LOVOBA-389712 format. One record per residue: x, y, z of N, C-alpha, C, O in turn; residue in one letter. Coordinates in steps of 0.1 Angstrom, whole numbers, plus 5000, padded with zeros to 4 digits. Example, Ala and Ser with C-alpha at 12.3 -4.5 7.8 and 13.67 -1.06 7.14 Angstrom:
// LOVOBA-389712
513249435078512349555078513249675078514249675085a 512849785071513749895071512950005079513450115080s 
//
This chain:
// LOVOBA-389712
923758926198924659016198924359146192923159146190m 925159286188925259376191925559426175926659416170k 924159496167924859516151924859666156924159726164v 926059706147926259816147926159886132927059836125c 925259966125925160036115926260136111926560206121i 927060176099927760286098927160346084926160306079a 927760446081927060536066927860466053927460456041e 929260426060929660406046930860266048931160246059k 931460196039932060076046933460136049934260036051p 933960216050935560276055934660306070934560216078s 934060416073933960446084933160296094933260316106v 932760206093932560016090933660006098933559986111a 934860016092935959986094936760026107937459976115r 936360136104937360226119936560146128936960056136e 935460166128934160136144934759986146935059936157i 934859936136935359776143936659736146936959636153a 937359796140938659796145939159826162939959756168d 938159946165938259996174937259886187937359886199v 936559826178935759776187936259576191935659486197l 937159586186937759436182936959336170937159206170g 936059426161935859276153937059286141937559386137a 937159166139938259146131937859046120938659056112t 936758936117936558876106935658906099934458906103e 935858936088935158986077934458866073934758746072r 933158976069931958836064930758916055930259016058k 930558846044929958936029928959036040928159016049n 929759196032928659256040928659326053927959426055g 929659256064929659306077930959226083931459116081y 931259306091932759226098932259206113931659306119i 932459106117932059066129933158996139934158936135e 932959026153934359006164933559036175932559106174g 933958996186933659056200932459016203932458966214n 931359016199929959036202929759116197928959186204g 930159186183929659256173929159226166928659116168y 929059266157928359316138928659436130927659496127q 929559476127929559606117929659596106930559556098v 927859686102927759656090927559816085927959916091t 926859826073927259956066926059986054925459886049w 925660086050924860156043925860196029926860146024t 925460246027926260336011925760476010925560525999f 925360536022925060686021923460636020923260526024g 922460686015921260656008920860526007920860505995h 920460416013919560276009918060316005917560285994l 917660376013915860426009915760536008916360626014c 914960535998914260725991912760645993912360525994t 911860795996910560855996909860785981910260815970l 908760705982908360625968908060745963907860845969k 908160715950907760805942906360865937905660865947e 905860895928904560905927903860795918902760755923p 904160755908903360615906903060505919902060435919h 904160505929904060375936902860435945902460335951d 902260515947901460565953899760585946898660595951y 900060575934898860565926899160565910899860665905a 898660445902899060415891899060575883900060615878q 897860635883897760785871898760865876899360925867e 899260895887900560965886901660915879902760975879w 901460815871902460775863902760835853903860845848k 901660895847901660975836901861135841901361165852r 902661245831902861345835901361435830901161455818w 900161485841899561545834898961685842899061685854a 898361775837898461875849896761825857896261895866l 895861695852894761725857895261625870894661655881s 895961535871896761465881897461555894897961485904s 897461695895897761785904896561835909895461835903l 897361885926898561785933898661695935897561635939p 899361655936899561485937899961515955900961565960m 898861455962899461415978898961295982897861255982i 899961265986899961105992899161086006899661156015p 898061026009897361026023898561006034898561046045p 899560926028900260906041901860866029901860816017r 902960916035903760876029904960726026904660656036f 905460686023905960556025907460596019907760706013g 908660446022909960446016909760356012908860276015i 911060336001911060215994912760195995913360256003k 913360095987914560025987915060105971914460075961l 916260215971916460285959916960115949917660025954i 916360125934916360015930918160035920918560105911s 918659905931920059895928920659805932920759805944n 921359685925921559555926922759555938922959465946p 923359675938924359645952923659645962923759555970t 922659765963921959825972921259715977921659675988y 920459665972919359575972920059445983919459405993e 921659395976922159275981922759335995922359266005q 923459435998923259496009922059516022922159506034q 921159546015919959546029919459456029918459446036f 919859326019919359196029920059116040919659026048k 921559196035922659156046922059186061921859106070v 921759346061921359426071920059366076919859336088i 919059366064917659296073917859186076916759136080e 919059096078919058956085919658996093919158956103s 920659076098921459106110920159156119919559086128l 919959236117918859316126917559226131917059216142m 916959166120916259046129916558966136915758916144q 918058946136918358866150919658906159920558836165n 919159066158920259126169919559146184918459186186a 920059136189919859216208919459346207918459396212d 920559426198920759546202921059626186921359566176m 920959726189921259806170922059936175921360006182i 922859966172924060096173924160166161924760136151i 923360256163922960336149924360446149924460536157n 925360426139926560506141926760606129927760676127c 925360596118925260686111926160836110927060836119g 926260926103927161086106926261166114925061176110d 926461216125925761306136925061386132925461496137a 924161416125923461496119921961436114921561326115g 921461556108919861546105919961446094918961366093q 921161436081920761336072920761206077920061106074e 921861206088922461066091921560996095921160886089g 920861046109919661026112918360956102917660846104e 918361056092917060976087917560886077916760796075l 918860886069919360746065919060646071918460556066i 919360636086919860486089918460476096918160366096q 917560566102916160556106915360446097914860336099r 915360546080914660466071915160316069914260236066w 916460286071916860166069916460076080915859976076v 916560076095916160026105914259986100913859866100m 913560086096912260096096911859986084910759926085q 912659976076912759876065913059736062912959666052k 913659716074914559616078913659526087913759406088a 912159676098911559566108912259556117912359436121g 913059666124913959636136913459626148912859736150a 913259546158912359506169913459576183913159666191k 914259526183915859546194915559706199915159796191c 915959726213916359806214917359936208918559886208p 917360056203918360106195918960196203918360266211v 920660196202920860296206922060426203923160396207y 922060546198922960636191924760666195925160706206r 925560646185926360656187926760836181926560876170l 927160906192926761026183928761046188929360996197w 929161106179930661156178930861246166930061266157i 932061316167932461476164933961436157934461526150s 934561326158935461286145935761156145935161116155s 936461046140936560926140937860866150938060746153l 938460946153939660926162939660786171938660786177t 940460686173940460556184939560636193938460606195e 940160746199939660816208937860826213937060766221e 937860906204936560946201935860826200935160786209a 936060766187935160606190935060566206933860566210i 935860536213935960466223935460536233935260456242r 935260656237934860766242932860746236931960706242d 932960796224931460736219930660596226929660596233g 931260496223930560396224930460376245929360336248f 931160386254931160416266929960536275929860576287q 929160586260928460716265927360696250927160786241q 926760566249925660596241924860576244924760486252l 923460686239922260716240921060626236920860526228r 920460676243919360616238918660706222918760826219e 918060596214917960666198916360726203915560756193q 915960736213914360846216914860986216914261076212t 916260976220916761126222916961236211916961366212e 917361106196916861206188915861176177916161156165f 914561176184913261156173913061286171911961286164n 913361386172912961526171913761556158913361586147k 915261536161915961546150915861446135916361486125l 915261326136914761216128913261316120913061356109y 912661336131911261416126911461526115910861526105e 912861656119912561756111913261706095913061746084a 914061606098914461516087913761496079913561546068g 913161416086911661346072910461466071909561456062l 910461566079909861706072910361736060909561726051s 911761766058912561846053912161756036911661806026r 912661596040912461506029910961526022910861556010a 909661526032908761516024907861626017906961616008i 908861776028908361906018909161896005908561905994g 910161876006911261895993910161795981909861835970d 909761675985908961575976907561685972907361735961w 906961705981905961765979906261885967905661865957l 906861955968907162105963907962065948907762115937l 908861985950909161905939908561885928908661935917g 907861755934907361655923906061745919905661705908m 905061855927904561905922904362015910903562025900n 905762095918905762225910906862215895906762285885a 907562135897908362065887907562015875907762065864t 906561925878905861885868904662005864904262005852r 903962115876903262205867903762305861903062365853l 905162345863905762425854906362375841906362445831y 906762255841907262175830906562175817906962195806t 904662115824903662135815903362215815902662215805l 903462375820902762465816903662525804903162565794r 904962545807905762615803907462615797908362695794y 907062455799908362415789908762335776909762275772g 907262385768907362365755907762205754908562175744q 907562115761907661925758908761915759909161805757n 909361995761911361965755912661945769913761885768r 912162005779913061995791912162015805911462105809q 912461925810912161915826912362065830913562105830v 911662115832911862235843912162215858911162185865l 912962225862912962135877912762285887913362385887s 911462235898911662355906912062285919911862165921i 912762375930912862285944912762405954913262515952g 912162365965912462435976913462535978913162645983r 914662475975915562565980916562645968917062755966v 916662495960917362555945916962685936917762765930q 915162685935914662795932914862945936914963035928t 914862965951914563065955916763125948917163225942p 917363025953918763015948919363045934920463075932t 918463035927918763065910918063205910918363275901l 917063245921916463405919917463455925917563535915a 918163485930919663545939920063595932920063715933l 920663505921921963525910921163625895921663715888i 919763575896918663665885918463765889918563855881v 918363795900918163895905919264005908919064125909n 920763925908921364045911921964045894922764145892r 921763955884921763965870921364135866922064235865q 919864095865919064235867919464385873919164495868a 920064365884920464515891921364505881920964585873e 922564445877924064485870923264525857923864625852i 922464495853922164515836921164645834920964725824e 920364645848919664795845920464905856919865005860n 921864865859922364985866922665065855922865025844f 922765225861922965335852924465435862924565505872k 925365395852926465475861926665585863926865645852p 926865655873926765795878928465845879929265775885e 928665955875930066025878929366085892928166105893p 930666115903930866175912932566265914933566235906y 932566335921934266375922934466395937933566425945w 935666375940935966385957937466465952938366445943e 937166565964938366665964939766595973939466515981l 940566615972941966535979942966625971943166665960k 943566625985944966665980946266635987946066605999t 947866625981948066565981949566655991950066755986i 949966635998950966676011952066606019951766556031y 952866606015953966576021953966376013954166276020r 953666376003953366266000952066125999951766025993n 951566206010949766136014949066236012949366356014v 947566136004946666185997945866206012945966136022t 945266296011944566356026942866386013942966406001f 941966376020940466356017939566456023939166446034s 939166586013937766616020937466576025937566456024a 936766616040935466556046933966606042932866546044t 934166746034932866766026932066676019930866706018k 932866526011932366416009932366395994933366405987g 931266375990931166335971930966435967930766505977k 930966545954930566635948929266565934929866515924f 927766565935927666525923927666595909927266555898t 928166725914928366835902929766855900930666855908k 929566885890930966895883931967035892933067045898k 930867115889931067275887931667295907932667335912e 930467255912930967265926932167225929933067295932e 932167105928933367035927934967135924935867135931g 934767185915935467255909935967385916937167425917e 934867465922935367565927935767555944936267655949a 935667455949936067445959937767415957938567445965f 938067345943939167305940939967465939941067485944l 939167555934940367685934940467765947941267855950e 939267725954939967775966940867705976941567785982k 941067605978942167505982943367565973944367615979v 943267575959944367665956945167785960946167815955k 944567835967944867985971945967955983947067995982e 945567875992946567846006947467746006947567665997d 948167756019949767636021947567566031946567616035d 948667386031947967306038948567276052949867266053f 947667266066948367306078947267196088946067196091t 948267106089948367006102947067066109947167196108v 945967046114945167056127945267006141945367056152t 945366836135945566766145946266636141946466586130d 946866586157947166436149947266366159948166386168v 946266246160945766156171946365996170946865956159s 946165916178946565786176945665706187945465736199e 945365606181944465546187945065416189945665386179k 945265306201945665146203944065126202942965176204k 944764986195943164866195943864736192945064726192g 943164656191943364516191942164436178940964456176k 942964366173942364256160942264156160943164106153e 941564076165940563926168941363846155941663866143y 941463746165941663616153940563576143939363566148a 940563546133939163516128938663366133939263276137p 937363396132936763296139937363116133938063106122r 936963046140936962896136935962846125934862896126l 936262776117935562736101934562666107934762566114f 933062716105931562616097932462556081933462576076d 931362476079931562416068931262556056932062566047l 930262636057930162756051931162816047931462816035t 932162886061933362976059934062866054934562916043s 934362776054935362666049935162686032936062716024l 934062666030933962686019934262836007934462855995q 934062896019933663046013935363086009935763156000v 936263016021937663066020938162986010939263036008e 938062896005938362755995938262835983939162855975c 936762895982936562945967937863035962938563025952n 937863145976938663305974939963255973940763315966k 940363155979941963115976942263035966943263065960k 941362915963942062855957940562815943940762705937f 939662875939938662885934937862685933937362625924a 938262655948937862525947935762555949935262635956f 935262475941933962505939933462445952933962345957t 932062515959931462435969931462295977931462265988a 931362215964930762075957932661975960932761865965d 933762085953934862045957935462025971936161935974d 935062155982935462155995934662036003935261956009t 933462046000932761926008933061816008932561746017l 933861765996934261635992935861615999936261506003k 936361726000937661726004937461746017938261696025l 936661796022936561836040936461676043937161616051i 935461626036934361496040935661376039935461276046q 936761386033937961296030938861296043939361196048s 939061466047940161456057939761446072940461456082l 937961406071937061366082937661206086938061156096y 937461166070937460986072938860966077939160856083e 939661046076941461006073941161026087941660936094k 940661096092940661106110941461246112941761266124k 941761316105942861446109941961556111942661646116v 940861586109939861706113938361626117937961506115t 937561726121936461676132935061696121935061756110t 933961646127932661636118932661756110932961866115y 932161756097932961896085931861916090931861986100p 929961856084928661906083927762026096926662046100r 929062076098928462206105927962376105928462446096v 927162436113927062546112927262626124926362696130d 928762596129928662696142930062716140930662636133t 930762836146932062816146932862856158933862916161t 931662776166932262776180932562666186932162576179f 933362616198934162506203933262506220933262616227l 932762376223931962346233933262346248934462336246s 932662356258933562396271934362266273935562276274d 933862156273935162036274935961976261936261866259d 936062066255937262056244938462126246939362116238i 938362206258939062336261940562246268941762276266y 939862126278941162066281941961946271943061896274p 941461926262942161856252942761916240943461836233k 942662056237943662186233945062166233945662206223v 945562126243947362096244947761986236948661986228p 946661876239947261776231946961756217947761686211a 945861816211945761866200946961926192947361856183t 947462016194948462116195949562036192950162026182l 949761976205950961916203950861756192951661666192n 949861756185949561636177949761736163949261686153g 950461866163950061906148951861916145952662006147l 952061796141953761806140954161856132955361856132v 953461916118953861966111953862106111954562166103d 952962186124953462316127953762326138953062376147y 955162246141955762236158956162396155956262446166s 956462486146957262616151956362736152956662846155e 954862686149953662776151952962726168952562806177l 952962606168952662566184953762586192953262566204t 954662616193955862606205955762706214955862696226a 955462846206954962936213953862946227953963016237p 952962846224951862796234952262686241951562656252l 953262606237953462526249954262556267955262616270k 953262496274953662516288953162686297953762726307g 952162746289951362836293949962796294949662676292i 949162886299947762886298947162966292947163086293k 946462856278945962896270944662966272943962936282l 944263076265943063166266942263076264942162976258p 941063166272939463076266938363156267937463166275k 938963236250937963356246936463316244936163206241s 935763386244934063336244934163366228933363296222k 934963446220935063406210935263256204935063226192r 935663206211936063086206935462926214935762806211v 934762976221934162876236933062936240933063046246f 931962856238930662936238929762806235929462766224d 929062716249928062616249926762686243926062606237n 926462766243925362846239925262846225924262826219t 926262866219926462826202926462736199925862746188k 926762596201926462456200925662406196925262366207i 925062356189923662276184924362076187924362016198t 924662046178924861916176926561906178927161826185d 927061986170928461976167929362116170928762216173h 930862096169931462186173932062216160932362116153h 932262346156933362426149934362286139934162176144a 935262296128935562276123936962236128937762326126i 937562146134939262166137940062056133939861976124i 941162056143942161916136942261836153942461856165p 942061716143941961636157943061606165942861546175t 944161636162945661636166946461476158947561436161g 945661416150946161306149947061336133946461396124v 948061316131949561356120948761306106948361196102p 948561426101948261466087949061406074949561496067a 949161276069949861176066949161136051947961096050r 949761156043948861066027948161166024947061106021n 947861276022946961356018947361386003948461365999l 946261425996946361485982946661625983946261695992t 947661675972947461835972946461925979946461995990d 945661895970943961985974943661955992943362026001n 943961815992943561756009944061856018943461906027e 945761876014946961926024946262086024946762146033r 945362176015944962326008944462316017944862396024k 943162236025941762296033942762236044942862336052v 943362156049943862116060944662206065944362236076y 945562276058946062396062945462496067945762556078d 944662506060943562646063942762626079942662706088l 942262496078941662446090942562456102942262526111v 943962376100945262396110945762526118946062536130a 945762656107946362716111945462836120945862916128r 943762806112942762886123942562836135941662896141r 943062746141942962646151943662686162943262706174f 945362706153946462746162946362926166946962986175i 945362966155945463106157944663166169944763276175a 943863076169942763116179943263116196942463156205a 944563066198945063066212946363176210946963206220f 946663216202947563326199946963436206945763446206y 948063556214947663666213946763786202946863756190p 945963886205945363966197946164016189947264026195d 946364076175946864146167946864286176945764286183c 947964406179947464506185948164606171949064586162e 947464706174947364756163947764936166947964976178i 947765016157947565166160947165206152947665166142s 946065316151945765396143945865516146945565566157t 946565616132946765716132945465806125944665756117t 945365936130943966036124944866176121945066256130t 945266196114945866356108945066426101945066396089v 943966546106943366626102944066766096944966796103l 943866826089943966926080943367026073942166996071g 943767146069942767216067943367346056944167446058k 942967326047942867456036941867566035940867546029v 942167676042941767756045940567756054940667796066g 939367716049938067656060937567526049936367506048d 938267466045937967336038938667236048939867266050i 938167116056938367026063939366916053938966906041d 940366836056941066746050940866616061940266646071f 941266486059941866416066941866286061941166256052k 943066186070943866086063943765966077943466026087v 943865846078943665806089945165636081945265606069s 945765586090946865496087947065406099946965466110g 947265286099947065176109948565156106949165186095k 949265086121950565016122950064916128949064936135q 950664766128950364716133951764666145952664606142i 951564696159952564706169953264576173954564576173l 952464466177952364306178951464266166950264306164k 952264186158951064086150950164016156948963996154p 951363966165950263796176949863716162950763696153g 948163666161947863566159948563616142949163526136w 948463726136948763716126950263646119950363646106r 951163606126952163576124951863446120952663396111s 950663366123950563246121950063186109949763066106v 950163326098949363286086950863356074951363466074f 951063286069951863306057951763436050950763476043a 953163506052952263626042951963606028952463516021t 951063696022950663636006951063766001950463866006e 952063785992952163925984950763945976950063865969p 950464125982949164175970949464195960950264285957k 948764105949948464165935948264285933947564335942e 948764405919947964505915947264445908947364345900s 945964545913944764525908944064595905943564665914d 943564615890942564745892940964745893940264835890p 940764625896939464575907939464655921938364685925d 940364695929940464735939940864865940941264915950n 940764925927941565085928940965195938941565275946n 939565155935938765265946938865235958938265315965a 939365105968939565125979941365165980942265135973q 941365245992942765325996942665266008941865276017e 944265146007944565126023945065166032946365156031e 944565196040945065226052946865196052947265076050e 947465276054949165276055949665356063949265466068a 950965286065951665366075952565516072953465546065v 951865596081951765746078953065746081953665656087l 953565896076954665946084954466026092953366046094p 955766106102955366126112955066266109955666336101d 953566316118953166456116953066556125952766496136f 953066666127952666736134952166866137952466966131h 951466846148950366956147950567136146951167196155k 949967196134950567316136951767296120951767406113g 952267216116953067216101951867286093950667296094e 952867326083952267386073953267366060954567356061s 952367386048953367376037952167366026950967386028g 953167336012952767396000951767235997951967166007s 951067195989950067095984949567055970949067145964h 949466925963948866955953947566935952947366815953q 946067015950944666965950944666875940945466875931p 943766785940942866725924941666715934941466715946i 940766725921939366665917939366565912939866535901l 938766495917939066295912937266285909936266295916k 937366255894936166175891936166015898937065935900e 934766005900934765865901933265805896932365885897t 932965685890931665675888931465505894932365425898w 929965515894929765445908929565305899929465305887t 929665215905929765045900928164995902927265045909t 928164905895926864785897927664685908928864685913p 926664635911927064505920927664435914927464445901p 928564305920929564255913928464105908927264115909k 928863995904928163905896928363805914929263815921p 927463755914927763635928928963515921928763445912y 930263535932930563405931930263255933929163215929t 931063165937930163065944930463125961929563115969e 931763175964931663225979930663275985930163235996a 930463405976929163515980928263435975927363505981t 927863375971926363265968926263205979925363235987l 927063135983927063105999926863156012926163106021l 927563266010927263356021925263396020924563386030r 925063436010924063486005923263366011922663386022a 923163246005922063156012922063136025921063106030m 923463146034923263126045922563246051921463206054e 922763336052921463446054920463536047920563666047t 919563456040918663456031918763596023917863686025a 919963616014919763686006920363816009920463896000g 921063836023921263956028923063896026923363776029k 924064006022925263996027925864046034925864166031l 926464016044926964076052928364006059928763896060v 929064136062930664106067930464086084930763966085d 930264116093930164136102929563996110928463966110n 930663926117930363796121929263816129928163766125d 929163886143927963886153926263856142925263776143e 926563986132925163976123924963866116923763826115l 925663826110925563726101925263566111924663476105r 925763556126925363476131923763466132923063376128d 923263576138921963646140920763566126919663516125a 921963606115920863576101920863406096920063356088l 921863346104921763206097920863146103920563036098k 920263176111918463126116917863076104917562956102e 917663186094916763226081917563196069917363236058n 918363126074919363086061918662966048918562856054g 918262966038918162886031918962746030920162746031i 918362626027919462526027920162526040920062616049g 920762396040921762336053922962346044923162346032r 924062366060925362326049925662236043926262246032p 925362126047925962006037924961996027925261896021s 923762056022923262056015923762176005924062165993t 923762286010924062405999925162395985924962455975r 926062315986927062265978926162225965926062275954a 925562095970924461975959923362125953923062135941a 923162195961922162285952922862405941922462445930i 923662415947924662495934925162425923925462485912i 925262275924925662205916924462175906924762155894e 923062155910921862125903921562195895921162155884t 921762355899921562425890922462445879922062505869l 923762405878924562425871923862305858923462335847f 924062165868923362025856921962095852921862085840k 921062145857919962175850920162255842919262265833r 921162355841922062465828920862605830920462675821n 920562625846919962715848921262835849921162945845y 922262765856923362895854924762845850925062725850i 925862975846926762945841927962975849927763035860r 928862965847930363055851931263095842931463045830k 931763175846932863235840933963275851933863335862e 935463215841936063235861935463205866935063085864r 935063315880934763265891932863345890931963295897k 932663435884931763485885930263375879930363305868s 929063365885927963305882927363385875927463505878l 926663345863925363425855924163305853924363185853y 922963375851921763315849921963255835922763325829p 921563155829921263145816920063205809919463295815t 919363165796918163215792917063155803916463215812a 917063025799916362935805916162945824915162925831t 917262985827917163025841916163185845915163215853g 916863245836916263395839914763375835914063365845k 914163375824912863335823912063195831911063145827e 912663145839911563025846911663105859911063045869l 912363245862912363295874911363415870910663435879i 911163465863910263565859909463525851909163605843s 908863375851907163345850906763245862905863165862v 907763255874906963185885906963325898907863385904i 905363325896905063455901904663415918904363515925q 904763295924904763285934905963315945906963245945e 905763435954906763495964907863345967909063315964e 906463265978907463185987908463055979909262985985l 907963055962908862945957910263015950911062945944l 910463135952911663225950911863345957912563425951k 911363365969911863445979913063415985912863295987s 914063435989915063376000914663396015914963316024a 913963506017913963526033912363506029911663586035e 911963436023910363336024910863196031910463126040l 911963176020912263036021912662986031912362876036t 913763136037914163126049913463096064913963056074g 912163136062911863116072910962986074910462946084l 910962896058910562736065911762666070911862556076w 912762746065913962646073914162676087914662596095e 913562826090913462816105912762736112913262686122k 911262696105910562626109911462456112911262396122k 911962426106912562276099913462306113913262196119l 914162396118915062386129914262376141914562296150r 913062476141912462446153911962366155911562366166q 911462236148910862066144912362016154912361956164i 913262066149914461946156914561986169914861906177e 914362136175914562166186913462136197913562166209k 912262066190910762056197909862136199908862116205g 910462296190909462406194908362446181907662546179s 908462326176907062336165907162256159908162196156y 905462206155905162066151905362046134904962116125e 906161876137906161896118905161876113905261886101a 903761836118902661776117902161936109901661936098r 902462056116901962216114902862226100902262246090t 903762216099904862236086904362196075904062266065f 904162056078903561986067902262036059902162026047l 901162086069899762136064900162266055899762276043e 900962346062901162446056901662446038901262526029e 902362356037903262306027902162266020901962336010l 901262166021900362116011899462216010898762216000k 899062346020898162456014898562516004897862555995q 900562526006900862595997900962555984900862645976m 901162425980900962325972899862385961899862465952v 898862295969897362365967897362505955896962495944n 898062665964897362745959898662775946898662845936e 899462715949900462705935900162655920900362695908i 899462535926898562445915897762555907897662585896v 897062595919895362665908895862795903895162855895i 896862855908897763015902897962965891897363005882h 898662875890899562865874898462775866898662765854v 897762715871896662645860895662735855894862685846l 895462915859894462995861895463105848894963205843s 896963065846897363195839897163135823897563025819d 896463235816896163195803897163275793896963275781q 898163325798899163445790899763375780900363435771t 899763225779900763135769902063175767902463205755g 902863185778903663215778904763085780904362985786k 906463085771906862955775908062955777908463075774s 908762905780910362935782911462885771911362785765i 912362965770913462955765914362825769915062815779t 914162715761914762585765916662575761917062545750i 917362585768918462605758919462485768919462495780e 920062415762920762315769922162375769922462495766n 922962285773924362295777925262275768926262345768q 925062175757925862235745925662345735926362365726s 924162435739924062555732924562685739924862795734q 924462635753925462735762926562735756926962845751t 927462625756928362635752929362645738930462665734a 928062615733928662675715928562835716929562915713s 927162895720926963045720928563085726929263135718k 929163075739930363075742931263095737931763205738k 931762965727932562965719932463085705933163185702k 931363045698930863195691931163295693931663365684t 930963325705931563515713932663485712933163535702e 933463415719934963425721935463425705936163515702a 935063345697935763355682935063425674935063395662a 934663515678933963655672934963735679935663795671a 935163755691935963895697936963825687936963875676k 937963715690939263705686939463715668940463715661e 938463715665938563775648938563915645938863975635s 938063965656937364145655939064185659939664265653n 939764115671940864155674941964165665942964235665g 941764065655943164015645943064125636944064185632k 941764175632941864285620942064425624941664485634k 942564465614942164625615941564645605940964555599s 941464815600940664915593940964785579940064705576k 941764785576942364705563942964595563943764555555k 942364515573942464345572943364305578943364175578g 944264375584945464315589946064365602946264485604t 946364285609946464265628946864485627947364535617r 946564555638946864595640948264675651948064665663s 948964725648949964705657950564845667951364855676k 949664935661949765105666948365105678948465165688s 947365035675946365075683946565045698946864935703a 946265165705946565155720945465215726944965315720k 945065165736943965215747944565275757945565255764a 943665385757944365495767943565545774942565595769v 943765575789942665605797941865715792942465805786c 940465715793940065875787939765955800938966055800p 940365915811940066005823941366095829941266215831l 942466025830943666085833944566095819945666155817c 943766015808945066065793946466025795947366045787g 946765975806947965885809948265725806949065665799k 947065685815947565535819946965475808946165525800g 947565345806946665225796945965165801945865195813s 945065055796944064975801944664835806945364765799i 944364815819945164655821943264625825942264685827l 943764495825942364375826942664345836943764295837r 941664355848941964295862940864185861940364145851g 940464135880939563995874937964055872937063985866k 937764125874936364185872935764305862934564335858t 936964375859936864505855937964555846939064515849a 937964645832939264705832939564825838938664915840y 940864845840941164985850942065065843942265045831g 942565145848943865205845945165165850945165125862c 946265185845947765155849947965225858948765195866s 947065365859947565485867946365465880945965555887e 946165405881945065355893945865395908945265445918y 947165355908948065375921947865545926947665595937k 948065605914948565755916947165805916947165925915n 945865745916944465785919943665815910942765895913g 943765735896943165705883941765595890942065495895c 940465645889939665555892938765525882937565515885a 939265515868938465465856938965335857940065275857f 937065295857936665145855935465075844934365115842r 936064975838934564955834934464815838935464755841l 933264745840933064645845932864535833932164555823d 933564425833933264295827931864285825931464275813y 931064285834929664225838928564315828927364285825a 929464445821928364535816929164555800928564625791k 930464515796930764545788931764425779932264405768y 931664375789932064215783933064195785933764285780g 934164055793935364035790935764015778935064005767a 937264005780938363965767938664065758939664055750g 937664205758937764285746939464325744940364335753l 939464355730941064415728941464515726940564575721t 942464575726943264735724941664805715940764885719d 941864715700941264775691939664755696938964845690e 939164675704937864685707937164805716936064855715q 938064835726938164905738938165025730937265105735l 938665065722938865195720937665295710937865415712i 936765275704935665295703934765315719934065415721p 934965245725933765225740934765375751934265465758i 935465375749936765495755936465625747936365735752l 936365605735936465725732934965805736934865925736e 933865715739932365775739933065825758932765945760g 933465795766933765865780934066015774933366105778f 934966045765935466165763934466265759934566385762k 933666205752932666305748932066395755931266475751d 
//
């Protein structure tokens, strides 16, 4: 009998249907020479400290570091899990062949290997390796079963990761809890969670320590178009005013008009991180929300395997693209132009060298039915990205106009879309007026200018203040984790940095959730802030390897090298053991008597409510004790506009006319009333 073991009951049912196994038994499905059973994700885990030594059950500094001579696994204590394992064990003991049908990734390999080890499986083992759960993919996968030994390095990498997390987590958590936790709360330390927390804490420190500085930009308005002086920014107002007076004396003359045609490429296909980023930006979904939704879409057979870190497809997918597009029946208007033509095969989409275990997330072509509203939103993003990849490039024209007033040069650029190409795949979304973006002048379509034309103009000296970095959102934090703390927009550079990212695409969402659960971070709207406990924990940790995203990224690189067979798992674990020893020695020698403020979630929530109530109370009272109806916050920079409230800052209603006034919530607090803002604004007039 051939025993197939899947990671979930739902996946087992899909596989059983394809194999012709229809007879339902207790804990498995049988038929046609197959027995299809399942786990519930992890059935086994690494043993706990007290399983190795009884004295390790008690938390004591004297027992650290805890380094077992040999690591072992055990069943997770759960009646349902224990019952299902007995079924699996019985099937495997009598099997002629075992087919590992776990998720095709590092974690899936680890889950199933541990179960097989615990069950004492002795027969030959083969691996089903597929990227979608469609009937076609499952049939193809069973026709091309692979030897289990092909995936030994994948298992070694997963095992090294699990042991590494155990060594660091168990030892460092006990160490810092006992040393600094005041016996009030467990201070959780993790190989990935701690450097992730450090990113948020360090960003908050940058915001708090930021000193805004003014600068001035010389601009002039000619034919209702704002030109900027190429001289750049003035750090002294007097210098800017001197130039302003100079340009008032002469007319504006156009000295050159140039037009350059170019192309914009379609956005890359999704990997898990970029999908989580996009869903956070568009729908405010958490990383964990998005992972659950795309996992559900995978299990409903409408999208491919989600836990991927590549945005490319393999060459063997190309012949299947027309059939996949034909299956997107809800997008027939968009796919119609692609029918009957030879589809482009761009290196930006198809590249075997950029594929590891799986390709980018794409639709399977199975009609998407019975989706929830949120599943539909995620599916729509995936489907449109896929369709857009085969549309023509967007053709644009960039116009640059140079001008001169006396000996001072000015410049403006504008962009025009000549042929929308792939842009037509995406629904147009109206842009909201947002003072957050008032510093960014969009490239607009320019009127016709002619070299040599001249006329009157309106010069202005625009005062702007430098702004602090923005707090992390889940979207920007995911990007920072992916690139070891370096936020980059360029796709190619980001791909290069991925190798040193911290965590895996599949685990980053869980890491962020853990930080919330430990009350190390909190969320206000989309922005993430460290709590007092989170801040103090990072300040007390002196070991850079524990909190540096860059250094932790190097550990992640070694894990990937283990998977590829270019680095020894034994060496990785020896390095980790040495590191744990050094951390223990260092912390035990700390005689400063430091302790960490323990702030639980209810206290954090209570503090937020108190602050909100105080703001509301202050807002209701005027100087006489009644609500003021006349007090109005006026922009101190231009003196004309009123104060608007954006997503992350207060801005001026005259921002479209060039006023750059801005107050960041991170520095001044969100939700201030006009009455509360007025004294702050007065300070800017002094």
